[in-house]
Phi, psi and omega in degrees: 000125180280176184298319181299310181298322181296317180288324177296319179293323180293340180283352179232136180292148180299320179299322179293315179300318181295316181291326178292320177298318179295322180294318178295318178297321179296317181296315185279311189272308184290311182274332181089028180278166180244142176244136001291150184260167175250166177300320179296322178295321178295319180298316179296321178298314179298319180298322182296324187246011182300322181262008181248333182236157177289163180296327179294321177295317180295321179292325176295321177296320178296320179298320179294317180294322178298315180297318180302313183294317182295315182291334179271359177085019180255157175298146182278111182279355183275354184257012181287155178303325181293320178295318178297319178295323179298316179299318178298318180295321178295318178299322182289315184276337181230063179293142179231143176259127181296131180285135179243125177285146178295133182290151175280120181286155179301326178298316180296319178300314182297320178297317181295313182293321178298318178295315180296321178298315179297317181294323179294317180295319180294319178296322179295318179298324182273357181073023180269084187300316183300313180294319181297314180296319181297318180293323177296320176298315183295323177299314179296318178301311184295312185288318178293318178298322181291304188284330182264337179072033179293148168288162181302317181291332178289319175301319182291337183261000178298136182242141181299319182290347176255017183234133177233122182233139177227118184304133178082354182240301181168185182216146177237123174254137175240128175243123180302332176206144177228172183299322182275356183268079186293334182268000180056045179271347183089149183224137176253144180236141188228071175295137179276164173285144181234156178285339183220143180053050189276120178290332181293309180293326178298319178295312181299316179299319183293308183291335178289309182291331181277342181068035182269126178245335180214164175090193183300141178290312185254125184223166174291147176231123179276178186295343180262005178087010179281130181268140172285150176283338182268158178291156179296144179289126182300331179290344180270354185290317181296312175302323180296312180295323180297318179299320180297310185283335172294318181295319185279314186210078186303324185284351181236037181293123178290158177290146182280064177266180178294138178301124178212137179284140181207187180231137181212119181053044179063017176243143176295137179226171183211129184268111175264000000 
């Protein structure tokens, strides 16, 4: 790969490239469309799947088709008036309500963290290093995820060298790129120190017992307490959080949605 291709590829997220490839394959292979396409062909494609896919999925497919045509030097058939009218008609005939996951109540958070703290202390007394380190990691994951509202992939990409924490004052996380950072300028986050359920102290406790000075903040921990050099897989966060909350409060297990900070009954909440 030459320099030009490398920089062009870096300008688009891997998840976006993968979803766009799948969209093009769906248009050509599944539906049997031809590229380059016409506006009429796009309209027929939308009509075929209007009652099978959400409007967001259809718009993502249109974005992929638009990019393909522009990059190949062809006119964009997704911007015709007929296609725009088609999208409006689909919204009218197939309205969808965005699903909202139930927020995690502060009470649930406190129960989970209290349980993890007890388990970490018990593991330390028994000399079970692996369990103790794992529980310290999970406390930091839960509290930082709750108060800052990071996405799963953002938690997985946090780096120690881009994090500054001061006990009793606050913590600063820097991410070179986030989903909302279209210009890739980087974003800093500043959770404050709290007297209770403090994300700052949870972070300090975790990196101290783990002995992490550089690299990913959150990593896999095996049963003997060995840390992986690589960051934790973002896809493993929801099962991990689910196991914690099932253990603590099975009847109030939150939905496995993207972590987001919210408000519920005047209490801070977080949707896992």
